[in-house]
N, C-alpha and C positions, 0 to 999 in steps of 0.2 A: 955355260953352255956347254955338252960333253961332247967328246970327240970320239966319231962313230969310223964304222969303216972306211966309208967315202968322205969323211970332214964332220965339220960339228952340226949335233942334233939339236934342231930347237925343241923348244917346251911346247908340250901340247897344253892347252886352256883345261883347268879340270871343269868339273859339272859345276861346283861351285862359282867360279868364275863366269861360267856363262850366263848362271842364273843372275848375279851380280850386273853383269854387261847388259839386261834385256833380251839377248840371244834365248835365252828358256826362260819361263815362266813356271816357276814353282805352284804347283796345288797344295795349298794349306793341309797337314796332316788329317785332318778331323775330317776335315771334306773327302782325301780319297777313302776314310775309314768309312766314313757315312756309304760309299759305293761300292766296300767291298774288297777294297785295294790294299793289301796289309805294307804293300813295298813307295818308296817315294816316289812320286810322280812329277811329271814336266812337260809343259807343251814347249814346241818351238815358237817363237812367235809370230809367226805366219799361222800357225797352226790352232793359236789363241785368237786369234784377228775370226778367224771362221767359225771355229767350235766352241770355245769357252769363253768367250767375252759377251755373254747374249745378256741382254737389259733383265728377261727373266731370272725371277732371282734361282729357279730349279734348273736353268740351262745347262749347268756345267755337270750335276747332278749325272743328269740326263743323258750326256755324253760317257760321263766315268761309268755309268750302271751300263750304256751299249758298249763299250769297252772291256767290261768283266764277264757281258754275254758271249763276246768274240772271244778271249780267252778260253770260256768254258768249252767253246765249241771247236777250237781249232787244235792241229795236231799239235803235238810238241814242236818248237821251234824259238826262236829269237825274234821274229818277227812276223806279225800276222796287220790285215786291213780288214778296219771295224766299217763295215759296209752300213749299217744301219744309227748310227751316231747324227742326230739332228743338230743343223747348222746353226748359229746365230743370228742369221737373217731369214732362214727356214728357207734358204734358192739353194739347188744343188751346187757341189763345188768338189772340190778335187777329195778321193776319196783320205780316211784319216787313217795313219799307218801307227802301229803299236811296236814299239821294239824294248826289251827287253836286254837288258847287258848291265856290265858291274859300274856300279858307281865310284869315286875317287878312293874309297876305302875298299875295294871291292865286293863290296853289297849291292845285292842285287835292287835296280832301279829299274823304271818304266820310262819312257821317251814319249809323247805322240807328237806326230809328225807330219807334213805334207809331200806327197812323194817327189815334189820339189824341193824338198829342203834337205834331199842325199846330199 
């Protein structure tokens, strides 16, 4: 642990740590690219259960396509709401949020999560 001005500074988990522990679910790169996303994409575990884990083969691609549409229509920013993403169950759910931020090596990454995941 490093010593900060107010005492020891705890290390934050990396994105890789969060994926390994199951807090984040990594989207396979070929699937993200097929949807038009050129950056690494991960869902929070709760968002994955709600949006990504559908039985239908095209569910994940449909959600990622909705993310691409939302990005194209949104003003520049780090966070946006994806209002037309289909849920895995087909039932209404919390809105999906998309956050663009630096990854472990400061590369751009996209995380999809629910408002209650913050």
